[in-house]
N, C-alpha and C positions, 0 to 999 in steps of 0.2 A: 776707700775708693773716692776719687775726685768726682766733682760734678759732671765732668765730661767723660769719665771712664765708663765703658760698657762692661757687661759681665766678662769673666775670664774667657779668653779666646784660645781654644785648643791649638791653634796654629802658631801661637806666639810663645817663644822661649827666650828668657832673659838670663844673661850670664854676667855676673858682677865679680869684681876682684880688685885688688890693689895693683899698683904698678909692678910689672914683671911677675905677676902671680901665676901666669899660665892660662889666663882666661881666654885669650885669643886662640891659643893652640887647642884648648879644650873645645871652644866653639867651632873651630875649623874641623876638628875630628868628629864632632857631633853631626855637623852638616854632611861631611863626607860619608857618614854611615847611612845617609838617606839617599833615595834615588836621584840621579841627575835629571835635569841640568841644575847647576849651582851658580848663583850670582853673588859676587862679593861687592858690596857697596862700601867703598873706601872713603872715609871722611878726612883723612890726614892730608896735610899739605907740607911739602918739603921746603921749608923756608931756610934750612941750614943743613950742613953736612951730617950732623948727628941724626936728624929726622929722616933724611934721605937714606941713611944706613938702616934705620928701623923699618922703613917702608920696604927696602930691598930684602931685609930679613923675612918679613911677612910674605912677600911675593915668592921668595925662593922656597919657603916651607910648604906652600900650597902645591898639590899635585896638578898635573895637566887637567884641563876640563873646566876650569873656573872662568866665567865671564866676569870682567871687572867693570863696574860703573863708579866713576869718581864723583863724589857729591859732598864737597866741603861745606856747602851752604844749603842747597835745595834738596834736603834729604827726603821729604815727603814726595817730591816729584820723581826722584830717582827710584823710590820704592814702587810708585805707581807705574813707572816705565819698565820695570823688570818683567820679563816674560811670565805669563800667567802660570805656566806649569813649573816654573823654577822654584827651588829652595833659595831663599835670600838670607845672606849673612851681612849684617850691618856692623862694621868695626871702625870706629866706635862712637858711641853717643857722647862721650866726654870731649873728644876732639871736635865733633860737630857743634856742641854747645859752646865751646871756647871760640870756635870760628864765628858763630853768629853773634856772640857777645861783642865782637870787635867791629861789627858792621851794623848799620841801622835795621835791626830786625825786632819785631815784637815777639819776644821769647815765648810768652804764654800762648800766643797765636800759633807760633811755629810748633810748639809742643802739641797743640790741639790738631794741627794739620798732620803731624806725624802719627798721632793716634788714629785719625781717620784713615790715613793711607794703610796702616797696619790692618785695620778691620776690613778694608776693601780687598785685601789680598786673598786669593783663593787657596794659596798653598802656604807652607810653613815659612816663618821668618824667625831668625835667631838674631838677637841684638846683644852687643857687648858694651859694657860700661864700667867705668871705674867707681869704686866705692871710696869717695874722697872725704867722708865725714868722720873717719876714725883717727885722724891725725891731729896735729896742732891747729889751733885757730889761726887762719891766715892773718898776716900782719896788715895788709892793705884793704881798703874798702872794696876794690875790685875783686881781690882774692876771696873776701867773705861773700860777696854777691855771687861769685862763681860757685863757691862751695854750696851755698844755699840753693841756687838754681839747679845744680847737679843733684842734690838730695831730693828736690821737688820732682825733677824729671825721672829719677830712678823710682820714686814712689809711684808716679803715674804709670810707668811702664810695668812695674811689678804688679800693680793692681789689675791690669788687663791681661797679663800673661798667665798661661796655665801652668807653666814650669818656670821656676827661678832657681838658678844655681849660684852659689858663692864659691869661687875658686880661691883656695888658700894654699900656698906653697905647692902649686900644681895639682892639688887634690880638690875635685869638685864635691861640694856639700849641697845636698838638696835642701832648699829653703822652702820651696812650695811645689806641689805636684809630685810627679814621679819621673823616673828616668825613662 
């Protein structure tokens, strides 16, 4: 557990997986099994046609009844702004981290603010993230810095979450806690 981490929080569920592993679909289904209202905090930005298509795919898959908050940078603020009684799904921490690494953000401070916002929520929050440390070592210094920061962020969130799932080939594996 990091110095800033608090004990496990029963309201926090963390869903990890590789690209196209089914982690977002699993997280959406998990949230949809809980009482409404549901808030989807989207961190993606459509800088090209391929990303726009991915975003559209995610939007089309969600049933009616989701409120969306777009938060490519100010994630802690978006979580704090979500209605108190809502179940919040953050998809995904990987894109958020990538976004803030390209602008002048203090990454460690932003991670701490995220942890604080999660602990302040009165209702459940489900966070989605990529497990990026299982592949090749990135070729560039920025790629290695991103991989390292993502691993650090994933460890911090897993430390405070009561449930952690790893989704592999569409199958959720319980890493911590219970279903």
